[in-house]
C-alpha positions as a printed NumPy array, in Angstrom:
array([[  5.167, 169.599, 150.444],
       [  2.775, 168.457, 152.999],
       [ -0.137, 170.197, 150.74 ],
       [  1.279, 168.811, 147.474],
       [  3.454, 171.566, 146.33 ],
       [  6.712, 170.602, 144.76 ],
       [  9.367, 171.614, 147.264],
       [ 12.404, 174.194, 146.24 ],
       [ 15.074, 173.746, 148.64 ],
       [ 16.457, 176.892, 150.932],
       [ 19.73 , 177.062, 149.31 ],
       [ 18.047, 178.015, 145.932],
       [ 16.038, 180.831, 147.713],
       [ 19.457, 182.215, 149.336],
       [ 21.136, 182.082, 146.094],
       [ 18.366, 184.053, 144.326],
       [ 18.81 , 187.024, 146.811],
       [ 22.223, 188.038, 145.061],
       [ 20.395, 187.905, 141.362],
       [ 18.898, 190.455, 139.427],
       [ 15.474, 190.101, 137.444],
       [ 16.917, 190.078, 134.161],
       [ 19.488, 187.629, 134.988],
       [ 16.884, 185.362, 136.475],
       [ 14.263, 185.964, 133.717],
       [ 16.551, 185.071, 131.003],
       [ 17.018, 181.179, 131.418],
       [ 13.477, 180.904, 131.775],
       [ 12.361, 183.093, 128.598],
       [ 14.861, 181.115, 126.337],
       [ 13.122, 178.019, 127.273],
       [  9.619, 179.397, 126.097],
       [  8.224, 180.458, 129.491],
       [  7.292, 183.464, 128.013],
       [  4.362, 184.322, 130.317],
       [  6.168, 184.624, 133.601],
       [  6.323, 188.051, 134.528],
       [  4.119, 191.072, 135.38 ],
       [  5.267, 194.436, 136.04 ],
       [  1.888, 196.504, 136.482],
       [  1.94 , 196.555, 140.351],
       [  2.842, 198.801, 143.093],
       [  4.831, 197.932, 146.158],
       [  4.431, 198.589, 149.575],
       [  8.045, 199.358, 149.992],
       [ 10.049, 201.07 , 147.701],
       [ 13.55 , 200.368, 149.183],
       [ 14.877, 197.903, 147.002],
       [ 14.019, 194.806, 148.735],
       [ 13.253, 191.411, 147.126],
       [ 10.276, 189.132, 147.809],
       [ 11.38 , 185.432, 147.313],
       [  9.229, 182.469, 148.242],
       [  7.336, 179.377, 147.83 ],
       [  3.981, 180.278, 146.106],
       [  0.724, 179.345, 147.642],
       [ -1.791, 180.415, 145.083],
       [ -5.45 , 181.244, 145.251],
       [ -7.874, 182.521, 142.65 ],
       [-11.18 , 184.555, 143.027],
       [-14.339, 185.567, 141.446],
       [-17.237, 187.812, 142.2  ],
       [-20.123, 186.957, 144.531],
       [-23.204, 184.629, 143.398],
       [-24.991, 183.171, 146.07 ],
       [-25.47 , 179.682, 145.131],
       [-21.851, 179.247, 144.245],
       [-20.945, 180.905, 147.59 ],
       [-22.919, 178.277, 149.592],
       [-21.317, 175.387, 147.648],
       [-17.709, 176.553, 148.363],
       [-18.03 , 177.396, 151.932],
       [-19.76 , 173.85 , 152.501],
       [-16.504, 172.471, 150.788],
       [-14.571, 174.44 , 153.078],
       [-16.352, 173.232, 156.184],
       [-15.982, 169.868, 155.396],
       [-12.141, 170.432, 155.097],
       [-12.409, 172.313, 158.524],
       [-11.754, 175.848, 157.395],
       [-13.036, 178.765, 159.091],
       [-13.294, 182.459, 158.681],
       [-13.195, 184.292, 155.31 ],
       [-11.868, 183.001, 152.063],
       [ -8.836, 185.269, 152.285],
       [ -8.122, 183.789, 155.911],
       [ -8.248, 180.364, 154.232],
       [ -5.268, 181.253, 152.357],
       [ -3.017, 182.801, 155.496],
       [ -3.948, 180.125, 157.724],
       [ -2.264, 177.555, 155.176],
       [  0.801, 179.243, 155.046],
       [  4.577, 177.932, 156.482],
       [  7.868, 179.397, 156.539],
       [  9.114, 180.474, 153.066],
       [  5.69 , 180.629, 151.44 ],
       [  4.461, 183.844, 149.592],
       [  0.681, 184.559, 148.725],
       [  0.   , 185.115, 145.281],
       [ -3.718, 185.73 , 144.684],
       [ -5.822, 186.674, 141.643],
       [ -8.482, 188.887, 143.011],
       [ -9.455, 189.7  , 139.188],
       [ -8.053, 193.462, 139.535],
       [-10.765, 194.091, 142.53 ],
       [ -9.825, 197.261, 144.501],
       [-12.893, 198.597, 145.839],
       [-14.217, 195.62 , 148.375],
       [-11.161, 193.743, 146.978],
       [ -8.583, 194.404, 149.623],
       [ -7.046, 190.942, 150.28 ],
       [ -4.655, 192.11 , 152.622],
       [ -4.6  , 194.572, 155.53 ],
       [ -2.755, 194.941, 158.932],
       [ -3.974, 192.265, 160.656],
       [ -3.284, 189.5  , 157.907],
       [ -0.008, 190.898, 157.194],
       [  1.091, 190.486, 160.421],
       [ -0.216, 186.73 , 160.187],
       [  1.96 , 186.529, 157.127],
       [  5.088, 187.601, 158.671],
       [  4.691, 185.427, 161.78 ],
       [  3.589, 182.18 , 159.584],
       [  6.409, 182.726, 156.836],
       [  8.907, 184.692, 158.674],
       [ 10.088, 186.359, 155.155],
       [  7.202, 186.03 , 152.895],
       [  4.85 , 188.69 , 151.672],
       [  2.004, 188.76 , 148.913],
       [  1.464, 189.5  , 144.986],
       [ -2.252, 190.506, 144.894],
       [ -3.929, 191.163, 141.712],
       [ -6.198, 193.466, 143.647],
       [ -6.386, 195.66 , 146.416],
       [ -4.917, 196.249, 149.893],
       [ -5.994, 198.502, 152.757],
       [ -4.487, 199.896, 156.285],
       [ -1.009, 200.353, 154.561],
       [  0.268, 202.641, 157.336],
       [ -0.348, 199.346, 159.624],
       [  1.189, 197.136, 156.944],
       [  4.198, 199.067, 156.864],
       [  5.059, 198.677, 160.354],
       [  5.285, 194.696, 159.773],
       [  8.788, 194.471, 159.128],
       [ 10.391, 192.019, 156.811],
       [  7.65 , 191.652, 154.211],
       [  6.856, 193.039, 150.593],
       [  3.423, 193.182, 149.056],
       [  3.065, 193.845, 145.078],
       [ -0.462, 194.879, 144.824],
       [ -2.768, 196.836, 142.287],
       [ -4.295, 199.444, 144.243],
       [ -5.371, 200.83 , 147.726],
       [ -8.897, 201.427, 148.797],
       [-10.41 , 201.744, 152.494],
       [-13.182, 199.271, 152.315],
       [-12.858, 196.027, 153.747],
       [-13.126, 192.813, 151.409],
       [-16.677, 191.938, 150.387],
       [-18.514, 190.013, 147.683],
       [-15.99 , 187.489, 146.53 ],
       [-15.487, 183.608, 146.133],
       [-12.608, 181.333, 146.052],
       [-12.76 , 179.201, 142.614],
       [ -9.174, 177.859, 143.292],
       [ -6.717, 177.135, 146.026],
       [ -3.303, 176.025, 145.24 ],
       [ -4.116, 175.798, 141.224],
       [ -2.793, 177.683, 138.173],
       [ -3.301, 181.236, 139.01 ],
       [ -3.15 , 184.152, 136.595],
       [ -1.621, 187.379, 137.69 ],
       [ -2.084, 190.14 , 135.116],
       [  0.058, 188.621, 132.304],
       [  1.683, 186.165, 134.214],
       [  1.277, 182.358, 135.231],
       [  1.794, 181.016, 138.452],
       [  1.813, 177.443, 139.625],
       [  1.64 , 176.221, 143.231],
       [  5.031, 175.705, 144.577],
       [  6.766, 178.23 , 141.823],
       [  9.278, 180.527, 143.376],
       [  7.981, 184.118, 143.429],
       [ 10.678, 186.51 , 142.669],
       [  9.747, 189.912, 142.965],
       [ 12.33 , 192.83 , 142.346],
       [ 12.532, 196.23 , 140.9  ],
       [  9.341, 197.029, 139.237],
       [  8.071, 193.821, 138.919],
       [  7.374, 189.951, 139.82 ],
       [  8.602, 187.05 , 138.082],
       [  7.211, 183.399, 138.759],
       [ 10.125, 180.681, 138.434],
       [  9.094, 177.313, 137.56 ],
       [  9.796, 174.984, 140.486],
       [ 11.523, 172.4  , 138.23 ],
       [ 13.702, 175.007, 136.745],
       [ 14.888, 176.813, 139.877],
       [ 18.289, 175.108, 139.978],
       [ 19.055, 175.533, 136.549],
       [ 18.03 , 178.797, 136.747],
       [ 20.306, 179.779, 139.631],
       [ 23.016, 178.347, 137.861],
       [ 22.272, 180.018, 134.594],
       [ 22.217, 183.545, 136.204],
       [ 25.321, 182.97 , 137.956],
       [ 27.032, 182.295, 134.803],
       [ 25.393, 185.073, 133.158],
       [ 26.699, 187.662, 136.008],
       [ 30.36 , 186.23 , 135.727],
       [ 30.15 , 186.529, 131.768],
       [ 28.794, 189.98 , 132.039],
       [ 31.917, 190.796, 134.698],
       [ 34.344, 189.249, 132.021],
       [ 32.342, 190.98 , 128.974],
       [ 32.618, 194.529, 130.618],
       [ 36.422, 193.855, 131.1  ],
       [ 37.006, 192.794, 127.616],
       [ 34.935, 195.583, 126.042],
       [ 36.796, 198.423, 128.079],
       [ 40.217, 196.637, 126.863],
       [ 38.903, 196.505, 123.287],
       [ 39.516, 193.002, 123.317],
       [ 36.236, 191.787, 121.818],
       [ 33.415, 194.113, 120.307],
       [ 29.858, 194.223, 121.908],
       [ 28.427, 192.153, 119.119],
       [ 31.062, 189.36 , 119.98 ],
       [ 30.046, 189.563, 123.743],
       [ 26.432, 189.767, 122.922],
       [ 25.952, 186.583, 121.088],
       [ 24.252, 183.645, 122.937],
       [ 27.033, 181.214, 121.83 ],
       [ 30.745, 182.38 , 122.615],
       [ 33.547, 180.771, 120.792],
       [ 35.987, 178.562, 122.241],
       [ 38.62 , 181.17 , 122.29 ],
       [ 36.334, 183.426, 124.39 ],
       [ 35.697, 180.565, 126.666],
       [ 39.05 , 179.796, 127.394],
       [ 39.705, 183.524, 128.341],
       [ 36.673, 183.209, 130.324],
       [ 37.971, 180.222, 132.027],
       [ 41.363, 182.352, 132.594],
       [ 39.333, 185.294, 133.942],
       [ 37.36 , 183.183, 136.505],
       [ 40.561, 181.404, 137.97 ],
       [ 42.936, 184.297, 138.084],
       [ 40.548, 187.462, 139.156],
       [ 39.49 , 187.638, 142.642],
       [ 36.21 , 189.304, 141.51 ],
       [ 35.346, 186.16 , 140.025],
       [ 36.462, 183.917, 142.741],
       [ 32.67 , 182.841, 143.618],
       [ 32.176, 181.488, 140.318],
       [ 35.117, 179.085, 140.445],
       [ 33.969, 175.293, 140.231],
       [ 31.12 , 175.817, 137.509],
       [ 30.424, 173.378, 134.976],
       [ 31.155, 175.102, 131.322],
       [ 30.931, 171.777, 129.319],
       [ 27.708, 172.774, 127.702],
       [ 29.086, 175.787, 126.578],
       [ 32.063, 174.462, 125.406],
       [ 30.08 , 171.832, 123.19 ],
       [ 28.093, 174.514, 121.65 ],
       [ 31.244, 176.489, 121.045],
       [ 32.653, 173.417, 119.353],
       [ 29.7  , 171.838, 117.469],
       [ 27.496, 175.012, 117.26 ],
       [ 24.093, 176.09 , 118.354],
       [ 21.49 , 175.851, 115.841],
       [ 19.312, 178.287, 117.687],
       [ 21.901, 180.773, 118.069],
       [ 20.391, 183.199, 115.016],
       [ 20.605, 186.499, 117.037],
       [ 22.291, 188.521, 119.813],
       [ 21.915, 187.292, 123.482],
       [ 18.7  , 188.575, 125.549]])
């Protein structure tokens, strides 16, 4: 992107809207990305809506006069104006989501309120924010349609006494790590940060998990396979053959037709050295 972040095409963002948190999480976790999820957050709306977009990250620390002077001087040279949180909002483009480590500051740590949430909506169209800190003016924020915000707490105080230490750099959100350009996937009780280079694989992997679940529920109901067989990471060739028949013949699986299962067949025939336990 123009600001140096990796660009994930819109088609993948749209595909993610149909997936669940667990379906998206699994292909990341099995690749060793075990610090991508944080669930200790509140949501502005509790109506099941998802938050999906490209991460714009910012990291802050408590106020210190000399550091504040130097940082603001850097901002002036970059033609930035307003407060540190306004610097971030001013940079947003369509499809972005603000991801902010406010070091769990809630009192005088209210990164978003009514005005900046309105600005986020205008700039990103469908975005929102993940704030490891506070928000304010929630009644005003809820009047802004089409956004979602994850946050740690609410306080009426305006934001004060903080300094930016990183802008579009690696940012920690609780137990999770987010890089600029990662895809934010907020759903249910928490937020998952999908590494940008894995998004295409995650979408395909999650779709395969969906259809395998659909098929697996059917097989268990018909007593054709046990739960232990269905839950294995690597399915046998016999199971995969039946899955292919199911995908081609059952209208419930129509949208999954045309997917490449050669990798799964290779594991079924040659074995998976990592398949020592049940599927996640």
